[in-house]
MARSERO-87270 format. One record per residue (C-alpha): residue number from 0; residue in three letters; x, y, z. Coordinates in pm, 1 decimal. Layout:
// MARSERO-87270
+------+--------+----------+----------+----------+
| kese | drenmi |        x |        y |        z |
+------+--------+----------+----------+----------+
|  NUM |    ala |        X |        Y |        Z |
...
+------+--------+----------+----------+----------+
// end
This chain:
// MARSERO-87270
+------+--------+----------+----------+----------+
| kese | drenmi |        x |        y |        z |
+------+--------+----------+----------+----------+
|    0 |    met |   5700.2 |   3360.8 |  -3730.1 |
|    1 |    glu |   5342.9 |   3242.7 |  -3718.7 |
|    2 |    arg |   5102.0 |   3396.3 |  -3982.1 |
|    3 |    lys |   4732.1 |   3333.4 |  -4028.3 |
|    4 |    arg |   4569.7 |   3309.2 |  -4372.4 |
|    5 |    arg |   4206.4 |   3379.2 |  -4391.8 |
|    6 |    ile |   4156.5 |   3171.2 |  -4702.9 |
|    7 |    val |   4295.9 |   2814.7 |  -4680.9 |
|    8 |    pro |   4369.2 |   2604.4 |  -4990.2 |
|    9 |    pro |   4054.2 |   2396.7 |  -4990.8 |
|   10 |    val |   3857.4 |   2728.0 |  -5017.3 |
|   11 |    tyr |   4073.0 |   2809.6 |  -5331.8 |
|   12 |    leu |   4009.3 |   2461.9 |  -5467.1 |
|   13 |    thr |   3633.2 |   2498.7 |  -5415.0 |
|   14 |    leu |   3621.6 |   2836.3 |  -5582.8 |
|   15 |    thr |   3844.2 |   2706.7 |  -5870.9 |
|   16 |    ile |   3586.6 |   2420.9 |  -5931.6 |
|   17 |    ile |   3309.1 |   2686.8 |  -5923.1 |
|   18 |    val |   3484.3 |   2891.7 |  -6181.5 |
|   19 |    met |   3558.6 |   2590.9 |  -6388.3 |
|   20 |    ala |   3188.3 |   2501.1 |  -6382.9 |
|   21 |    leu |   3075.7 |   2847.4 |  -6476.4 |
|   22 |    leu |   3328.5 |   2843.2 |  -6759.5 |
|   23 |    his |   3204.7 |   2505.8 |  -6893.7 |
|   24 |    phe |   2844.9 |   2604.7 |  -6876.0 |
|   25 |    leu |   2857.6 |   2974.0 |  -6996.6 |
|   26 |    ala |   3158.7 |   2956.9 |  -7219.5 |
|   27 |    pro |   3251.2 |   2597.3 |  -7284.4 |
|   28 |    gly |   3473.2 |   2648.0 |  -7604.1 |
|   29 |    ala |   3567.7 |   2351.1 |  -7802.7 |
|   30 |    arg |   3499.6 |   2002.9 |  -7671.9 |
|   31 |    leu |   3835.0 |   1820.5 |  -7604.2 |
|   32 |    ile |   3711.5 |   1501.5 |  -7469.1 |
|   33 |    ala |   3394.1 |   1346.1 |  -7584.6 |
|   34 |    pro |   3153.0 |   1132.0 |  -7362.2 |
|   35 |    pro |   3196.0 |    862.2 |  -7235.1 |
|   36 |    tyr |   3584.9 |    929.3 |  -7226.4 |
|   37 |    asn |   3546.8 |   1230.3 |  -7017.6 |
|   38 |    phe |   3445.7 |   1008.1 |  -6722.5 |
|   39 |    leu |   3820.4 |    898.4 |  -6707.0 |
|   40 |    gly |   3849.4 |   1225.0 |  -6519.0 |
|   41 |    leu |   3709.8 |   1037.1 |  -6219.6 |
|   42 |    val |   4049.1 |    862.3 |  -6192.2 |
|   43 |    pro |   4253.1 |   1180.9 |  -6106.1 |
|   44 |    val |   3959.4 |   1320.2 |  -5904.8 |
|   45 |    val |   3960.0 |   1002.6 |  -5674.0 |
|   46 |    leu |   4335.6 |    971.3 |  -5671.7 |
|   47 |    gly |   4368.7 |   1338.7 |  -5572.1 |
|   48 |    phe |   4129.9 |   1303.0 |  -5276.6 |
|   49 |    val |   4305.8 |    977.2 |  -5173.5 |
|   50 |    met |   4649.1 |   1148.6 |  -5174.6 |
|   51 |    ala |   4531.4 |   1450.8 |  -4991.6 |
|   52 |    gly |   4336.4 |   1224.3 |  -4734.3 |
|   53 |    ile |   4658.0 |    999.8 |  -4683.4 |
|   54 |    ala |   4873.7 |   1323.9 |  -4640.7 |
|   55 |    ala |   4642.6 |   1475.2 |  -4404.9 |
|   56 |    gly |   4629.2 |   1146.7 |  -4211.2 |
|   57 |    ala |   5001.6 |   1134.9 |  -4180.2 |
|   58 |    phe |   4981.0 |   1482.3 |  -4018.6 |
|   59 |    ala |   4719.8 |   1374.1 |  -3778.0 |
|   60 |    arg |   4914.3 |   1069.4 |  -3681.8 |
|   61 |    ala |   5220.6 |   1296.0 |  -3623.3 |
|   62 |    gly |   5014.7 |   1526.0 |  -3416.9 |
|   63 |    thr |   5087.3 |   1819.9 |  -3619.2 |
|   64 |    pro |   4834.3 |   2072.7 |  -3754.4 |
|   65 |    val |   4718.6 |   2053.4 |  -4123.9 |
|   66 |    val |   4616.9 |   2426.1 |  -4155.6 |
|   67 |    pro |   4900.4 |   2615.3 |  -4335.6 |
|   68 |    phe |   5114.3 |   2838.7 |  -4108.0 |
|   69 |    glu |   4985.0 |   2699.7 |  -3788.9 |
|   70 |    arg |   5301.0 |   2602.6 |  -3570.8 |
|   71 |    ser |   5424.1 |   2260.1 |  -3683.3 |
|   72 |    thr |   5502.4 |   2030.2 |  -3401.9 |
|   73 |    ala |   5661.4 |   1758.6 |  -3638.2 |
|   74 |    leu |   5823.2 |   1736.7 |  -3960.5 |
|   75 |    val |   5638.1 |   1462.9 |  -4163.3 |
|   76 |    thr |   5881.0 |   1280.1 |  -4395.7 |
|   77 |    asp |   5765.7 |    931.3 |  -4418.3 |
|   78 |    gly |   5499.1 |    757.9 |  -4645.2 |
|   79 |    ile |   5366.6 |    974.6 |  -4933.7 |
|   80 |    tyr |   5616.1 |   1254.0 |  -4806.3 |
|   81 |    arg |   5887.1 |   1039.1 |  -4944.4 |
|   82 |    val |   5775.9 |   1102.1 |  -5284.0 |
|   83 |    thr |   5657.8 |   1472.5 |  -5274.9 |
|   84 |    arg |   5683.6 |   1738.4 |  -5026.4 |
|   85 |    asn |   5336.8 |   1869.5 |  -5108.0 |
|   86 |    pro |   5098.0 |   1568.9 |  -5152.8 |
|   87 |    met |   4789.9 |   1758.7 |  -5025.8 |
|   88 |    tyr |   4842.7 |   2046.8 |  -5279.6 |
|   89 |    leu |   4940.1 |   1791.5 |  -5548.1 |
|   90 |    gly |   4613.4 |   1606.9 |  -5468.8 |
|   91 |    met |   4414.1 |   1925.2 |  -5503.7 |
|   92 |    ile |   4578.6 |   1966.7 |  -5851.6 |
|   93 |    leu |   4488.5 |   1620.7 |  -5950.4 |
|   94 |    val |   4115.2 |   1691.1 |  -5849.6 |
|   95 |    leu |   4117.2 |   1993.5 |  -6075.2 |
|   96 |    ile |   4265.1 |   1803.5 |  -6379.5 |
|   97 |    gly |   4015.2 |   1536.6 |  -6327.9 |
|   98 |    thr |   3742.5 |   1788.6 |  -6303.0 |
|   99 |    ala |   3860.9 |   1955.3 |  -6627.0 |
|  100 |    val |   3862.6 |   1618.7 |  -6797.9 |
|  101 |    leu |   3506.8 |   1536.5 |  -6669.4 |
|  102 |    phe |   3377.4 |   1865.5 |  -6818.0 |
|  103 |    gly |   3566.3 |   1784.1 |  -7137.1 |
|  104 |    thr |   3576.8 |   2138.4 |  -7295.2 |
|  105 |    val |   3855.0 |   2385.1 |  -7321.2 |
|  106 |    thr |   3765.0 |   2663.3 |  -7087.5 |
|  107 |    pro |   3762.6 |   2472.7 |  -6746.0 |
|  108 |    trp |   4127.8 |   2433.0 |  -6792.7 |
|  109 |    leu |   4197.1 |   2796.7 |  -6770.6 |
|  110 |    pro |   4168.6 |   2842.4 |  -6401.0 |
|  111 |    val |   4399.5 |   2542.7 |  -6328.4 |
|  112 |    pro |   4729.1 |   2727.6 |  -6370.9 |
|  113 |    val |   4585.6 |   3022.3 |  -6176.7 |
|  114 |    phe |   4530.6 |   2776.7 |  -5887.4 |
|  115 |    ile |   4876.1 |   2634.1 |  -5917.4 |
|  116 |    trp |   5022.5 |   2986.8 |  -5921.3 |
|  117 |    ile |   4826.5 |   3084.4 |  -5614.8 |
|  118 |    ile |   4916.9 |   2769.1 |  -5416.3 |
|  119 |    gln |   5276.7 |   2821.8 |  -5519.9 |
|  120 |    thr |   5311.7 |   3179.7 |  -5438.9 |
|  121 |    arg |   5082.6 |   3219.7 |  -5121.8 |
|  122 |    phe |   5148.5 |   2888.1 |  -4961.6 |
|  123 |    val |   5439.2 |   2646.0 |  -5074.7 |
|  124 |    arg |   5705.5 |   2903.4 |  -5078.7 |
|  125 |    ala |   5609.9 |   3058.7 |  -4763.2 |
|  126 |    glu |   5567.2 |   2732.0 |  -4581.9 |
|  127 |    glu |   5910.8 |   2629.1 |  -4692.9 |
|  128 |    arg |   6057.1 |   2930.4 |  -4535.0 |
|  129 |    phe |   5840.0 |   2868.7 |  -4227.1 |
|  130 |    leu |   5959.5 |   2488.8 |  -4194.0 |
|  131 |    glu |   6315.4 |   2601.7 |  -4255.3 |
|  132 |    glu |   6293.1 |   2844.7 |  -3952.2 |
|  133 |    leu |   6111.1 |   2582.3 |  -3736.7 |
|  134 |    phe |   6329.5 |   2274.8 |  -3825.3 |
|  135 |    gly |   6652.5 |   2408.3 |  -3969.6 |
|  136 |    glu |   6884.7 |   2150.9 |  -4100.5 |
|  137 |    glu |   6634.0 |   1871.4 |  -4063.4 |
|  138 |    tyr |   6407.9 |   2038.7 |  -4301.0 |
|  139 |    leu |   6692.8 |   2129.3 |  -4541.1 |
|  140 |    ala |   6812.4 |   1774.8 |  -4555.7 |
|  141 |    tyr |   6455.2 |   1658.1 |  -4640.3 |
|  142 |    arg |   6421.2 |   1923.1 |  -4904.6 |
|  143 |    arg |   6748.7 |   1803.5 |  -5077.5 |
|  144 |    arg |   6617.7 |   1451.7 |  -5075.6 |
|  145 |    val |   6244.6 |   1503.0 |  -5195.3 |
|  146 |    arg |   6119.2 |   1719.0 |  -5477.6 |
|  147 |    arg |   5872.3 |   1989.9 |  -5419.4 |
|  148 |    trp |   5611.1 |   1832.0 |  -5642.1 |
|  149 |    leu |   5716.6 |   1512.0 |  -5827.0 |
+------+--------+----------+----------+----------+
// end
């Protein structure tokens, strides 16, 4: 059962960062992390992009599409996929956490759980059903071995 989504996760990531910035500049709330310590947020931002890039590269090497709900041609279970079943999404979450730290105020944190909820409900759960339909027991065995997030 192949389904197309009009809005892909990177669009949600970008929109979330825009909302975070608007909240920071228009209604920042209390400062949680003062400069220069807020620059530590660069660490999870970089790690998140690297993690997502490594995961996307694994898909490319396996010759299977990265776009959610396109028909997968291979089940990728090696490399970073030995640690988490969703390294691209986890990388995006790290980018958002790092961005919130960089802003250093309370309100940019508010959209982060909303992003996680959207990814979990619109993509992760549906992708799991999709992969189970495509790969059957091979996917179920992988799912038993590797956690959804960490």
